[in-house]
Structures are given as structure tokens and as C-alpha cells.
C-alpha positions as CSV (number, residue, x, y, z in Angstrom):
1,M,39.2,109.9,54.2
2,Q,40.8,112.9,55.8
3,P,41.3,113.2,59.6
4,L,38.9,115.5,61.4
5,L,41.4,118.2,62.2
6,A,43.6,118.0,59.2
7,A,43.8,121.0,56.8
8,S,42.8,120.5,53.2
9,P,45.7,119.5,50.9
10,D,45.2,122.5,48.6
11,S,45.4,125.2,51.1
12,D,47.3,126.1,54.3
13,K,44.1,127.0,56.1
14,S,42.4,124.7,58.7
15,V,38.7,123.9,58.7
16,F,38.0,127.0,60.9
17,G,39.8,129.5,58.6
18,Q,42.8,130.0,60.9
19,G,46.3,129.2,60.1
20,R,47.4,125.5,60.1
21,T,47.2,124.4,63.7
22,S,46.4,120.8,63.2
23,A,48.4,117.8,62.4
24,P,49.5,116.8,58.9
25,A,46.9,114.8,56.9
26,G,48.4,111.4,57.7
27,E,47.9,111.6,61.5
28,D,44.7,110.6,63.2
29,L,43.0,112.3,66.1
30,A,44.3,109.9,68.8
31,A,47.9,110.7,67.8
32,I,47.2,114.4,67.9
33,M,45.6,114.2,71.4
34,A,48.5,112.0,72.7
35,K,51.0,114.7,72.0
36,S,49.8,117.1,74.7
37,S,50.6,116.6,78.3
38,P,47.9,116.8,81.0
39,V,49.5,120.0,82.3
40,Q,49.4,121.5,78.8
41,F,45.8,120.3,78.4
42,V,44.7,122.0,81.6
43,R,46.5,125.2,80.6
44,Q,44.7,125.2,77.2
45,V,41.3,124.6,78.9
46,R,41.9,127.5,81.3
47,E,42.9,129.8,78.3
48,E,39.7,128.8,76.4
49,T,37.6,129.3,79.6
50,N,38.9,132.8,79.9
51,K,37.8,133.5,76.3
52,V,34.1,132.7,77.2
53,T,31.7,135.6,77.8
54,W,29.9,134.5,80.9
55,P,26.4,135.7,81.6
56,T,25.9,138.2,84.4
57,R,23.9,137.5,87.5
58,K,21.0,139.4,86.1
59,E,21.1,137.5,82.8
60,T,21.1,134.2,84.7
61,G,18.3,135.2,87.0
62,I,15.7,136.6,84.6
63,P,14.9,133.5,82.6
64,P,13.9,131.3,85.5
65,I,11.7,134.1,86.9
66,M,10.0,134.5,83.5
67,V,9.4,130.7,83.4
68,V,7.7,130.8,86.8
69,I,5.5,133.8,85.8
70,F,4.6,132.3,82.5
71,S,3.8,128.9,84.2
72,A,1.5,130.6,86.7
73,F,-0.2,132.6,83.9
74,M,-0.8,129.4,81.9
75,G,-2.1,127.6,85.0
76,V,-4.6,130.3,85.7
77,F,-5.6,130.4,82.0
78,F,-6.3,126.7,81.8
79,L,-8.1,126.8,85.1
80,L,-10.5,129.4,83.6
81,V,-10.9,127.5,80.4
82,D,-11.6,124.3,82.2
83,S,-14.1,126.1,84.5
84,I,-15.9,127.6,81.5
85,F,-16.1,124.3,79.7
86,T,-17.3,122.6,82.9
87,F,-20.1,125.2,83.3
88,I,-21.1,125.0,79.6
89,L,-21.2,121.2,79.5
90,S,-23.0,120.8,82.8
91,T,-25.6,123.4,81.6
92,V,-26.1,121.7,78.2
93,F,-26.3,118.1,79.6
94,G,-28.0,119.0,82.8
95,L,-25.3,117.5,85.1
96,G,-24.7,118.8,88.6
């Protein structure tokens, strides 16, 4: 069984299609992770975080507003449906 990050033996490409950036096939994941220092790890995390396309304030604010509006709409809808069924059933069965 090959390690998770090892490149295939027949090519010099890694799993993600970039050049070989992983350990040789004989090393396991723990050995790969043990090679980087905590400072290097934090530096790599910051580099990767800078690559992220973060949502804008508008993109973050619109979905919760839409959820509140949709929930209110559905609440009114089910109130009306329940009221209609209550009226019909009370008329048919002579309740109330």
C-alpha cells in the first residue's frame, strides 16, 4: 500500500498533478509531518490562508437575511394552510 502523499512510481507527478512535492514512496505520513518545524508549519498555514478567496461582507450578510425572510414566509404559509384545514374540518365535522 502506498503512502497518502507519495507520488506514483511510474511518473514524477503527485496526486494533485503538480511536481513531486511529497516524500518518497517508502516514508509514511508521520515521518513527513515530523520534518517540518512549528515555525515552518505556521508560515505554510499563513501562505495557504493568503491564497483563500474570502467572501465579502455583502456575500456573508445576504444568506442569513434570506433564511430569515424564507422562514417568515414559510411560517405565514403554514399558518394559512393550518387555518384553512381547521376551518374545513370544523365545518365538515360540526366542531366549534
